[in-house]
N, C-alpha and C positions, 0 to 999 in steps of 0.2 A: 283628274288630279295629276299634277306634275310629279315626276319621280327624279331623285337626285342621288348621286354617289359622291362622297368626299374621300379622296385618297391622300393620306399623309405619308410622306417619304421621310422617315427619320434620318437626320444628318444630311440634308441635300440643300446646300445653299449656293449663293452666287459668288464666284471669284473670277474676275476677268483680268486681274493684274499679274498673278503668278501662276500661269497655266501649267508650268512644269510640276507644280504641287497639286494640281487639280485632277483627281481620279476620273471625274466626269469627262474632262477634256482629253485626258490621256487614253481613255478607252477608245478602241478603234471600231468595235462592232456595236454601235449604239445609234443606228440611223433614226430612230423615232425620237430620242432625246435631242438629236441634232435638229430635227424639224421643229420641235417645240421651242428650242432656243433661237433658231435661225431667224424666224419671222419677227422676233422682238415684240410679240403681242402679249407677253406675260407682264404681270404687275410685280413690282418689287415691294415686299412688305417688311417693315421694321419689326424686329422681334427681340429688341434689347432695350436697356436703359428705361426711358420714360414710357415706352410702349408696353412694357410689362411690369413697371414699377419696381425696378431693381437698381442697384448701384451702377453708376456709369462705367462702362467698358469692363465690367467683371464678368467672369463666366457664370452661368446659371444652369438650370437643370430641367429635365423633361417635364416635370410636374408644372413648372411655370407656364410653358407654352400651351400644353393641352388644356389646363384650366382656363387660360386666357381665351383660347379659341371657343371653348364651350360656354363660358360664362358671359362672353361678349363685354366684359368689363376690364378696366385696368385695375388689377387687384394688388393691394399692398402685400408684398411677400413676407413670409414669416421671419426671414433673416433680419429684415429691417425692424420688425417688432421686437425681436430678441435684443438687437443692438440697443434700441431705445430704452428698454426696461433695465438692461444691465448698466448702461451708461448713466441713466438718471436715478439709479439706486432704487428703482421700483420693483426689481426682481425679488428682493427680500420680503416684499409685501404680498407676493402671490400666495394664496392660501395653501396650495399643494406644496410649495417649497417650504413654507413654515411647518406644515405637517410632517414633511420628511425630516427636517432638522430636529424638530421636537422629539420625534420617535427615536432618532439616533442618539440624541443627548440623554434621553431617559433610559434607553436600553443598553447603551455603550456598545452597540453593534457597529459593524463596519459599513462603509459606503464604497461600492464598486461602480466605477464610471467607465463606460466605453464610448468610443467615437472614432471617426475616420481622421487620421492624422493629416494635417495640412491647412492651407490657407486658400483653397480653390473656390470656396463659396458654392459648391455643388451639393455636398451632403452635410458638411459641417464647416466650422470656422474656428481655428485653434484659439484665438483670443477669447472666445466664449468660455473655454476651459480656464484660462487664466483669471478671468473675472469671477468665475464660480469658485475657484480655489481661494481667492482673496476673501470671499464672503462666507465660506463654510467655516464654522468654528474650528479652532486648531486642536481641540480635544477629540475631534472625530477622525478616526483613521480612514484614509482614502487610498484605494488601490485602483490603479489605472490600467485599462485593458486596451491596448493600441491596435487600430486597424490600419494597415498600410494601403495606399491607393494604387497609383500608377495609371489607372484608366483616365483620370482627370488631372494628372500631374506628371512631370518628368520621371523617368524610370528609376532614378536614384535620389529623388527629392526627399524621401523619408529620412535619410541620414541627417541632413541639415535641419529638418523639422524636429527630429528627435533630439538633436544636440541642443536646440533652442529650448525645447521642453525641459530637458534635464537641467539646463542652466537655471531655468525659471524655478523649478521645484527644489533647488538646493536650500532655499530658505524656508522650506515647508517640511519640518521633521515628520509630520503626520501623513505625508504623501509618498507613495512608492509606485513604480511601474511594475505591474504584476504579470502581464502577458502581452504577446504581440502576435498578430495574425494578418494575412493578406485578406482583402475584401472578397476574394473568390470564395473563401471559406466562411467569412463572417457575415456577408451581405448578400447572399444568394436570395433570389426571389422566385425561383422556378422549382421549388419543392425538392431540391437536392439536399435532403436532410443529412446525408452522410457528411457533407461539407460542414454544415452547421454543427454537427456533433463534435467535429475536431476542434472547433473554436470553443465550444462548451467545455470540453475536457481540459483545454488550457486554462480556461477561467476558473475551473474548480481545482486547478493546480496539478494536473497530470502533464506528462511530457516536459518535465523540468530540465533546466540547464543551469550550470554554474557560471556560464558566460553572462556578461552584462548585455543590456539591450543593444548598445552600439556595437559590441563584439559580435552579436548575432548577425547584424546587418553586414559588418565587415566580412564575416565568414561566408555569407551568402554571395556577396559581391565578388569575392575572390574566386568563387566557383561559377561565375557568370550567371548567378541567380539574383535578379534585382527585385525591386519592390513587389513585382507581380508574382513572385514565387516564395514568399515568406511563409513557411509552415507554422501552424499554431504552436506556440512555445510559451511556457511559463517560467518565471525566474525565481530562483531561491531567495529566501529572505522575505517573501510575501506571505500572505495568508489566503487560503482558498475561500471561495464563495460559500457561505453557509446559509442555512434555511432562513434564519431571522435577520440576515443582512439586507441592505437595500441595494438594488440594482438600478442604475440610471443610465439610459442610452440617450445621449444628447445630440445625435444627428438631428438637424431640423427637417431634412427631407426624409419622409417616413417609409417609402415603399421598400427600401432595402434594409431597414432594421426590424421589420415585422417578424420574419421567421426566427431570428435569433431570440427575440424577446418571447415569442410564443414557445419556443423550445425550452427556455429557462423556466417559464411559467409552468409548463407541463411537467418538468422534472421536480419542481419544488412545491407546486400548488400554494403559492403565497400571494399576498397582496402588497408586497413591498417593492413593486416595480413602478418606476417613473420614467417618463419620456419627455423630451422637450416639447414636442408637438403631438397632436392627435392625428391618426391616419383614418381608420375606418370607424364609423359610428358605433358598431357593435363591439368594439374592443373596450374593455373596462379598465385598462391601466390608467393610472393617474398621470396627468400631464400638466405642463406649465403654461404654454402659450395657447390661448383660445383661438379657434379659427373663426374667420369672418363668415357670417351666414349669407349665402348668395341665393337669391330667389330667381325663379324663371330662367334656368339654364336652357340651352337649346333642346336638350332631351325632354325636359319638362314641357316646353312650348310645343314641340312636335306631338307629344302625347296628348296634351289638351286639345290639339287640333285633329286628333284621330289619325295621325300618320303612324304607320307601322315602321319600325326601324330596327336595323341589324348592325351590331358593332362586331368587327372581325379583327383579330390580331393573333399572333402566336404568343405562347405563354410567357416567354421572356419579357414581353411588353404588355402583359394582361391588364395592368392598371391603367395604361395610357388611353385606352378607348372605353374603359368601364368606369372605374372609380374616379380617375382624374376628370373624365368628361361629365361626371355626375356630381361634382363638388364633394368627392370623397364619400358618397353614399354607397352602401353595399347592396341596397335594394334597387330593383328596376322600376321604371315607370310603366304605366300601362302601355301595351303594344310595343314594348322594347325588349329585344333579345340580344344575348351575347353568344358568340361562338369563338372559343379560344382554341386555336390549333396548336397541338403540342410542338414545342421547340425540340429540335434534334439534341440528343444528349452528347455534348462535345466536351472532351477533356481540355481544360485550360481555356483557350480563346477561340473565337469563331472565324479566324482566318482560315481554319481548316475546313470550314463549311460556309463559304460566302453566299451560297444560294439560300441557306437556312430553310425556312418552311414557306418561302414565297409562293412556290407553285401550288402547295397545298391550300394556301390562303386563297389563291385565285380560283381553285377548284370549288371551294366553299361558296365564293361569290357567284360563280357560274351556276351552281346547283340551287342556290337560294334566290336567284334574281327575280323570279316571278312572285315571290311571297311577301315582299316588303316595298315600302315607298321610299325609304331613305336608308342609305348605307354609309357607314364610315369604316374605312379599311386602313390599318396601319402596317407598313412594311418596315421591319426593324433592321434590315440587312446592313445598311451603312453605319448605323449606330454600333451594333455589336461587333461587326467586322472592323470598323474604323478604330475602335478602342485598342485593337491589337497592333495597329500601325504596320500593316503589310500592304504596300501600294498595289501589288499584283492582285491580292485578294479583294481589295476595294474596287479595282477595275472589273474584276469578275462579277462583283455584286452589281455594279452599274450595268453591265451587259445583261445580267439576269433580269433586272428590273426593267430594262429597255424592252425586252420581249413581252414581259407581263403587262406593262403599261399599255403597249400597243394592243394586246389582246383585250384589255379592259375597255379601251377606246372603241374598238370594233363591237364589243359586246354591248356597250351602252348605246351605241348608235342603232344596233339591231333591235334593242328593246325600248327605244325611245326614252332613254334616261340621260338627263343632263349630268355632266361630270365636272367636278372641281378637283384640281391637283395642287397640292402645296407641300410645305415642309414645316418642321417645327424647330429644328436646330441643326447644327453643323457637324460634319467632319470631312466628308470625302472630297470636298472641293478645295480644301487647303490643309494638306497633310505635312507641310514643311519638307524636310529632307530625311534620308535614311540615317545620316549622322546626327541630325537634330530633329527628331520626329515630334510631331504634335498630335496627340491622340485625344484631345479634349475639345471643348466648345470654343467658338469665336463669336464675333459680333457682326458677321456678314449678313446681307439681306436674304430674305426668303422669296423664292419664286412662287407665283400663283397664276394658274391657268383656269379659264372657264371654257369648256369644250362642249359644243352642242352639235349633234349630227356630224361628228368627226371634224368640225371646223372650230378653230380657236376664235373665241369672241373677245374683242378688245375690252379691257376693264380699266378702271381708274388707276392712276399711278400713285406711288409713294404713300401708302397707307400702312395700317398696323394689322397684327393678327386678330385683334378684337373686331376688325371690320368683316371678318369671314362670316360670322353668324348672321348679321344683318343682310349680307349678300344671299345666304342660303334662304332666309325667310322671304326675300324679294323673289327669288326664283320659284319658290313654292307657293307664292301668292298668299303668304301669311302676314297679317298686320304686325308691324314692328312697334315696340314700346317707344314712348317719346324720349326716354333717356338713352336710347341706343345710339351708337356711332353710325356713320353713313354706310350705306351699301356701296359695293365696288362696281355695281352695274352702271353703265352709261345709258341714260334714257333720252 
């Protein structure tokens, strides 16, 4: 039986035009990445627009790529489904939406809405709020709880986004901005509950200020604290979240709203929680957009063919090799195991720890290598470090992973394991400049290597992320389904 390891390098794309912005190129101590790129034996994969069924040249999010790799299909993304329902006036016909509105009109309780401010298409999209406010009856009081971004948007973008929002709600006497918080506090996914608690306290109307929302941003900016450092704050003139109110989190990407919603549920023990999409199958909250059911993901196929498999990542990226790879299932397939390495507890941003838990992840792989037939390993360094936009830290992350990838290549050779190396999305290869930093995603191409016995095997050019699973099945001598895309192997 063949054995195979798949390495996913978060935020590792191809940029051959602006090398001064490329942390991979700028790193001096990366001899093994130099070899991988030098021989030009890698395949360039499309990971944007039609290849992942998303809007042309817009940023997108980790869930898209991991689901696409694992499902081997071009899946229509949730944001497009939401757009269509809101644009075509179908949203009002969603059963759960009508249930929410009926309850609010009957009880005269309030609606609290939270989302990440902005237009970046990664976690939310501000026009969705505008559409919602237009269709929500005007006799329902609506309180908005804003989450500022910065990781996927410029460092002062929230000011203009907030101005536009305030201009829009001038005509809605029933709508008020109730609180504001940075995503560091509101959208944690690594069980830092003390951060979530701060946001919760702002939502229930603690830590009040008499300043307006724009004045809070202006005050922070004057103190050189931009969107990434907005402390959870509530505004006077609002009403706090009460037990019988409705709480709606309308981010369409789910992994970063889960903890906040769980925390609020645990505090109130209520059933008046709604979300735009569903994340895990065992969560009972009501939601608006139904997920597409995908059969025969790669994990399922491997399980049915009696391959043992191990998925390894650090906890900051726990969903990316578990739930995302299993079409949002919380249960495992037969012969499938997860090992989640604890991420280091870092205050604020990961530029202070560019190595993250990469060496610990490698140690797990080395210790478990005899026990499984298939491995998928996710390294999060460039993603979490890249969001901080510190070029030196990203270079350090490149040099760290250079050593680890070489050790993995040697280890796979020694144990007769074929190796695939790819990426899912961008940052470190195109960071722009210090005066004009870019800490978000782009549309560059993804590299893909097939390595066997320490030698790079040439694969087909110019394909998509969804071609990776058929390639894996070819290497493992597993029959492919008729509706699968082509394998990247040259026969």
